[in-house]
C-alpha positions in Angstrom: -8.6 32.3 0.1 -6.5 30.4 2.6 -2.9 29.5 1.8 -1.4 26.5 3.6 2.3 26.2 4.2 3.9 22.9 3.0 4.2 21.6 6.6 0.5 22.2 7.3 -0.5 20.6 4.0 1.3 17.4 4.9 -0.5 17.2 8.2 -3.9 17.5 6.5 -3.3 14.7 4.0 -4.5 11.4 5.1 -2.7 8.2 4.3 -5.0 5.5 2.9 -4.8 2.1 4.6 -5.3 -1.0 2.5 -6.5 -4.4 3.7 -5.0 -7.4 1.9 -7.8 -9.7 0.7 -5.7 -12.4 -1.1 -2.1 -12.8 -2.1 -1.0 -15.6 -4.6 2.7 -14.7 -4.4 2.4 -13.1 -7.8 -0.4 -10.7 -7.2 -2.2 -9.2 -4.2 -5.8 -8.0 -4.1 -6.2 -4.9 -1.8 -9.2 -3.1 -0.6 -9.7 0.3 1.1 -13.3 1.1 1.8 -15.1 0.8 -1.6 -11.9 1.1 -3.6 -10.1 -2.1 -4.8 -6.7 -2.5 -6.3 -4.4 -5.3 -7.6 -0.7 -5.2 -6.9 1.8 -7.3 -8.9 4.9 -8.6 -7.2 7.9 -6.4 -7.8 10.8 -8.2 -9.7 13.3 -7.4 -7.0 11.7 -9.5 -4.2 10.8 -13.2 -4.0 7.2 -14.5 -3.9 7.8 -15.6 -0.3 8.9 -12.0 0.7 5.9 -10.6 -1.2 3.5 -12.8 0.8 5.3 -11.9 4.0 4.9 -8.2 3.4 1.3 -8.5 2.1 -0.1 -11.3 4.1 -3.9 -11.9 3.8 -6.0 -10.0 6.4 -3.0 -7.7 7.1 -3.1 -3.9 6.7 -0.6 -1.6 4.9 -0.7 2.1 4.3 0.2 3.9 1.1 3.7 5.0 2.2 4.7 1.4 3.2 3.2 0.1 -0.1 5.3 2.6 -2.1 8.5 1.7 -0.2 8.0 -2.0 -1.0 8.3 -1.2 -4.7 11.5 1.0 -4.4 14.8 -0.7 -5.1 
């Protein structure tokens, strides 16, 4: 059995990158390989900002996507 320290565990975890397929200003459709997801606009940002951050054909990683939803 191999035990990993927390710092080495963080280095081995890969962050998923999503491609934005569409964004209506209320909801964005994302795709990562075969996985698909829908993300609804957070209440604390405007539709214009939501489209800016998740523009069609753009890419966003999991960490950036999480930060978009934090207040």
